[in-house]
N, C-alpha and C positions, 0 to 999 in steps of 0.2 A: 130311590135307584142312584140318584148322583152319591151321599150317604156310601151306599152300599159297594161302589169305582172307587172312591175315593181311599177306603180301607182296605180292597184288595188290593190297590196298586204299592198303599204303605208297608203290607205285606210281603209282595213282591220282592221289595226294593231290601229287607232285612238278611244280611247276610250270615248264612248257617257255617256254624264251626264243626269241624268232622266229627262225626258220630251223633249230630242232632235230626232231627227227623221234619220238622218245619216250624214258620213261626204263625203265632197266634193269639188273638185280643181277647183278655178276657176284664168283665165289665162285673165289678162289686160295688156292695157299698155297706158301710161301714163307719157309727160314730156320726151318723145323720150327712156321711160325702159318698158320695161317688166316686170311684174311681176307673180310667179305664187303662187298663196294664196291657203292654208288647211284653212277648215271653217267648222261648221258644223251649220245643219240649223234645222231650228223648224217651228212648224206651228204655227201662232199667233191666237188672238183668233177671229179674221177676216176671218179664214180659210186661211189665206196664207202662201209661204213659206217664211221666212225670215233668215238671218244670225245669229246666235245664239253665236257663238265663232268663232276667228280667232287665227288658230292655229300657220302658220308660215305664214310668208309674207316673199319670194322670189325676190332680184332681180335678175333675169336671167343673164343680162346682166352684171352682177357682178360674178356672178357663174362662167360665163366660162371665 
C-alpha cells in the first residue's frame, strides 16, 4: 500500500512534453539484474503506444 502511494506520487511529478500521453513505470530483468525504469509514453502515427523518453533506469539490485 505504501509502495503504491510512493510510486503514484513519483509518476505524478513527471513533467510531460507536448504530445506525450503519460508517464509509466516498467520493471524488467536482464542478465540476472532487475531494473525499474521510469518512462514517458506517446501514441505513434499507427495508433500504437510507444516509449518516448526514458527518465530513469534504476538497477534494483545495486540500490539495495
